[in-house]
Backbone bond lengths (Angstrom), bond angles and torsions (degrees), N, CA, C in turn:
res aa  C-N    CA-C-N  psi(-1)  N-CA   C-N-CA  omega(-1)  CA-C   N-CA-C  phi
1 M - - - 1.450 - - 1.534 108.04 -
2 S 1.291 116.88 136.20 1.458 120.50 -176.64 1.526 110.81 -76.59
3 A 1.318 114.73 162.00 1.458 120.10 -178.75 1.517 111.05 -65.55
4 V 1.321 117.10 -35.14 1.469 120.55 179.99 1.523 110.10 -67.01
5 A 1.332 116.16 -42.82 1.465 119.27 -179.98 1.531 110.49 -66.60
6 T 1.317 117.31 -38.85 1.464 120.84 178.04 1.521 110.36 -63.96
7 T 1.336 115.68 -44.02 1.468 119.81 179.06 1.520 110.56 -63.12
8 A 1.330 117.23 -40.92 1.468 120.80 179.15 1.525 110.96 -64.60
9 R 1.354 117.00 -39.14 1.470 120.58 179.77 1.523 110.64 -66.52
10 V 1.339 116.41 -42.36 1.461 119.99 178.72 1.527 110.37 -66.45
11 A 1.329 116.26 -39.33 1.463 120.44 -179.50 1.521 111.38 -66.15
12 A 1.322 117.56 -31.14 1.469 120.41 179.94 1.519 111.24 -68.85
13 Q 1.315 118.18 -24.55 1.458 121.92 -178.82 1.532 112.09 -82.20
14 W 1.295 117.59 -14.43 1.467 120.99 179.00 1.521 109.27 -77.14
15 P 1.320 116.76 161.72 1.476 119.04 176.42 1.521 110.54 -58.73
16 E 1.327 115.84 157.52 1.462 121.22 -175.00 1.531 111.44 -58.30
17 G 1.333 115.96 134.32 1.462 121.82 178.51 1.523 113.61 97.51
18 T 1.309 117.95 -23.93 1.469 119.65 -178.40 1.528 112.24 -86.45
19 G 1.309 117.50 -16.83 1.463 120.82 179.21 1.518 112.36 -62.40
20 W 1.328 115.73 -40.72 1.463 119.36 179.38 1.518 111.19 -66.50
21 W 1.309 116.08 -35.99 1.466 118.97 178.58 1.524 110.81 -65.93
22 L 1.326 115.97 -38.80 1.460 119.79 178.49 1.527 110.66 -66.01
23 M 1.330 116.80 -40.41 1.464 120.47 177.51 1.535 110.44 -65.25
24 A 1.326 116.43 -41.03 1.469 120.39 178.81 1.523 110.49 -64.83
25 L 1.327 117.09 -39.52 1.463 121.05 178.10 1.525 110.65 -64.56
26 A 1.321 117.29 -42.67 1.464 120.92 178.66 1.534 110.40 -63.55
27 A 1.324 117.48 -41.77 1.467 120.96 178.87 1.521 110.88 -65.60
28 A 1.331 116.82 -39.57 1.469 120.51 179.34 1.526 110.98 -65.99
29 L 1.324 116.72 -40.91 1.464 119.98 178.34 1.530 111.22 -65.20
30 F 1.322 116.15 -39.98 1.463 119.45 177.61 1.532 111.06 -64.01
31 A 1.332 116.50 -43.11 1.472 120.69 178.90 1.524 110.63 -64.21
32 L 1.325 117.26 -40.12 1.466 121.24 178.74 1.527 110.77 -63.90
33 A 1.322 117.10 -41.63 1.466 120.54 177.93 1.527 110.89 -64.84
34 A 1.330 117.36 -39.17 1.470 120.45 178.96 1.525 111.05 -65.40
35 V 1.325 117.28 -42.39 1.470 120.82 179.11 1.525 110.49 -65.87
36 A 1.328 117.60 -41.88 1.465 120.94 178.78 1.526 110.99 -62.34
37 G 1.306 117.81 -41.09 1.462 121.20 176.88 1.514 112.18 -64.30
38 W 1.312 115.88 -40.97 1.465 119.39 178.41 1.522 111.15 -64.37
39 L 1.331 117.58 -43.21 1.466 121.26 179.62 1.529 111.34 -64.11
40 W 1.327 116.88 -40.58 1.462 120.30 178.51 1.524 110.13 -63.85
41 G 1.313 117.74 -43.48 1.457 121.34 177.74 1.519 112.01 -64.39
42 A 1.319 117.08 -39.57 1.466 120.67 178.70 1.519 110.98 -65.91
43 R 1.321 117.14 -36.06 1.466 119.99 179.66 1.522 110.40 -67.15
44 C 1.318 117.33 -43.17 1.460 120.04 178.54 1.523 110.56 -63.80
45 A 1.326 116.75 -41.22 1.462 120.69 179.79 1.519 110.79 -67.40
46 S 1.341 117.18 -35.38 1.455 119.04 -178.62 1.519 110.90 -69.22
47 R 1.338 118.81 -33.07 1.465 120.96 176.46 1.526 110.66 -64.33
48 A 1.322 116.24 -42.10 1.461 119.22 178.16 1.526 110.17 -65.40
49 H 1.323 116.17 -39.09 1.466 120.67 178.56 1.529 110.45 -64.70
50 L 1.328 116.94 -42.13 1.467 120.28 178.83 1.526 111.35 -64.00
51 A 1.312 116.97 -41.25 1.458 119.88 179.33 1.530 110.82 -65.04
52 A 1.325 117.45 -41.68 1.467 120.33 178.86 1.521 111.42 -65.38
53 R 1.335 116.64 -39.91 1.464 119.93 179.04 1.522 111.35 -67.14
54 A 1.329 116.98 -41.74 1.465 120.24 178.02 1.521 110.70 -63.71
55 D 1.321 117.42 -37.05 1.461 120.73 177.58 1.525 110.90 -64.80
56 R 1.337 117.04 -45.17 1.470 120.28 177.83 1.524 111.53 -61.48
57 N 1.334 116.06 -43.79 1.461 119.66 -179.78 1.524 111.62 -65.12
58 G 1.316 116.92 -39.68 1.462 120.34 178.31 1.517 111.66 -63.62
59 R 1.323 116.25 -43.11 1.474 119.77 178.15 1.530 111.34 -64.58
60 A 1.328 116.88 -39.45 1.466 120.30 178.39 1.528 110.87 -64.86
61 L 1.315 117.03 -38.48 1.463 119.95 178.17 1.533 111.55 -66.57
62 L 1.321 116.84 -38.60 1.471 119.61 177.22 1.526 110.93 -65.30
63 E 1.334 117.12 -40.34 1.469 120.39 176.69 1.526 110.86 -64.29
64 L 1.319 116.80 -39.93 1.451 120.86 178.34 1.528 111.10 -63.81
65 A 1.322 116.72 -41.39 1.468 120.20 177.85 1.521 110.47 -61.63
66 D 1.328 116.89 -41.37 1.475 120.04 177.92 1.529 111.05 -63.49
67 E 1.328 117.27 -42.65 1.469 120.52 179.15 1.533 111.60 -64.28
68 I 1.324 116.00 -40.32 1.468 119.25 178.76 1.525 110.31 -63.98
69 E 1.334 116.45 -44.36 1.469 119.41 179.05 1.523 111.28 -61.90
70 Q 1.325 116.81 -41.24 1.464 119.91 178.18 1.529 110.43 -62.07
71 H 1.321 116.49 -42.69 1.464 120.35 178.67 1.537 110.47 -63.92
72 L 1.322 116.88 -40.85 1.466 119.98 178.90 1.529 111.39 -64.75
73 W 1.335 116.72 -38.10 1.472 119.62 177.03 1.525 110.81 -63.80
74 Q 1.330 115.46 -40.30 1.464 118.99 178.44 1.528 111.26 -64.61
75 Q 1.315 116.86 -41.47 1.464 119.76 178.21 1.531 110.89 -66.81
76 R 1.327 115.33 -40.43 1.462 120.28 179.37 1.533 110.41 -63.19
77 A 1.323 115.89 -38.99 1.471 120.06 178.41 1.523 110.99 -66.48
78 G 1.340 116.44 -28.36 1.463 121.17 178.21 1.519 113.10 -83.00
79 G 1.329 117.13 -1.08 1.456 121.01 176.97 1.511 115.12 95.11
80 A 1.325 119.31 6.88 1.464 121.96 -179.34 1.530 110.18 -83.91
81 A 1.320 115.85 148.08 1.461 121.39 175.71 1.532 108.24 -83.26
82 V 1.313 116.38 118.53 1.466 120.49 -174.91 1.529 112.49 -119.59
83 W 1.311 118.05 13.95 1.464 119.48 -176.60 1.529 112.11 -65.33
84 V 1.325 118.03 -25.69 1.468 120.81 179.51 1.533 110.56 -70.55
85 Q 1.329 117.49 -37.02 1.465 121.51 -177.36 1.533 112.82 -85.74
86 A 1.305 118.59 -3.58 1.466 120.89 -174.02 1.529 113.22 -67.31
87 H 1.316 118.93 -15.56 1.464 120.00 -178.98 1.531 112.88 -78.60
88 W 1.330 117.94 -17.84 1.472 119.98 -176.87 1.528 113.46 -64.79
89 P 1.324 120.31 -43.69 1.474 117.47 177.19 1.529 112.36 -62.81
90 R 1.332 117.12 -37.97 1.468 119.62 178.33 1.527 110.75 -64.54
91 L 1.322 117.00 -39.94 1.458 120.84 178.56 1.532 111.38 -63.48
92 C 1.327 116.66 -41.41 1.473 120.39 177.98 1.523 111.09 -64.38
93 R 1.321 116.93 -41.00 1.469 119.91 179.78 1.530 110.99 -68.17
94 R 1.315 117.29 -35.65 1.464 120.55 177.40 1.529 110.18 -65.24
95 A 1.331 117.04 -41.38 1.472 120.09 177.35 1.524 110.82 -65.51
96 A 1.337 116.91 -37.37 1.470 120.07 177.57 1.524 110.46 -64.36
97 L 1.321 117.44 -37.97 1.467 120.18 176.95 1.529 111.15 -66.08
98 D 1.325 117.45 -35.04 1.462 120.10 175.53 1.527 110.91 -63.25
99 H 1.326 116.55 -39.40 1.466 119.98 176.89 1.529 110.61 -65.18
100 L 1.327 117.61 -39.92 1.462 121.04 178.05 1.521 110.10 -63.35
101 E 1.321 117.38 -40.72 1.458 120.59 177.95 1.526 110.86 -63.57
102 C 1.321 116.80 -38.18 1.463 121.10 177.28 1.528 110.65 -62.59
103 I 1.323 116.60 -43.96 1.461 120.72 178.41 1.521 110.27 -61.49
104 N 1.336 116.70 -44.82 1.464 120.41 179.68 1.523 111.29 -60.66
105 R 1.328 117.39 -43.14 1.467 119.80 179.03 1.520 111.76 -63.26
106 L 1.335 117.04 -41.78 1.464 119.85 178.55 1.524 111.16 -63.31
107 M 1.317 116.86 -41.41 1.468 119.95 -178.96 1.527 111.15 -69.58
108 I 1.332 117.28 -41.06 1.463 120.25 179.63 1.528 110.07 -66.67
109 E 1.325 117.32 -42.80 1.460 120.89 179.57 1.517 110.47 -63.69
110 D 1.330 117.13 -38.75 1.460 120.29 179.31 1.523 111.00 -66.76
111 S 1.351 116.99 -41.61 1.465 119.13 -179.42 1.519 111.28 -69.76
112 M 1.335 118.48 -30.72 1.465 120.81 178.38 1.528 111.20 -70.39
113 R 1.321 117.19 -31.31 1.465 120.51 179.01 1.523 111.89 -71.32
114 R 1.312 115.88 -29.54 1.475 119.11 -179.64 1.485 108.57 -76.79
C-alpha cells in the first residue's frame, strides 16, 4: 500500500475536517524534506566547485609569475634595472599558495564529514 493511500485511510478515520489538515501536513513535510535534500546536495556541489575554481586560479597565478619572471629576465638582459618589479612574481606565488591552502582545507573538511 502506498504512503499516500495509507495517509488518506488514516485521515478518513479522523473527525470531519481534520483529514485535509493531515494531508496538508504530510505534503508540507515531504516538500521540506525535498528542499533540505536539494540544499545539502547544492552545498556539496558548491564545495567541489570552489575547490576547482581555487585550483584554476592558483595555476593561473603560477603561470603569471613565470611570465613576469621571463619578462624581467628579458629586461635585465637589455640592461634595464628591474629590482623594483622583482616582488611581483613572489606576490603571485604567495597568492597561489593561499589558493592551494584553501583547496587543502576544503578537501580535509570534506573527508572529515564523511
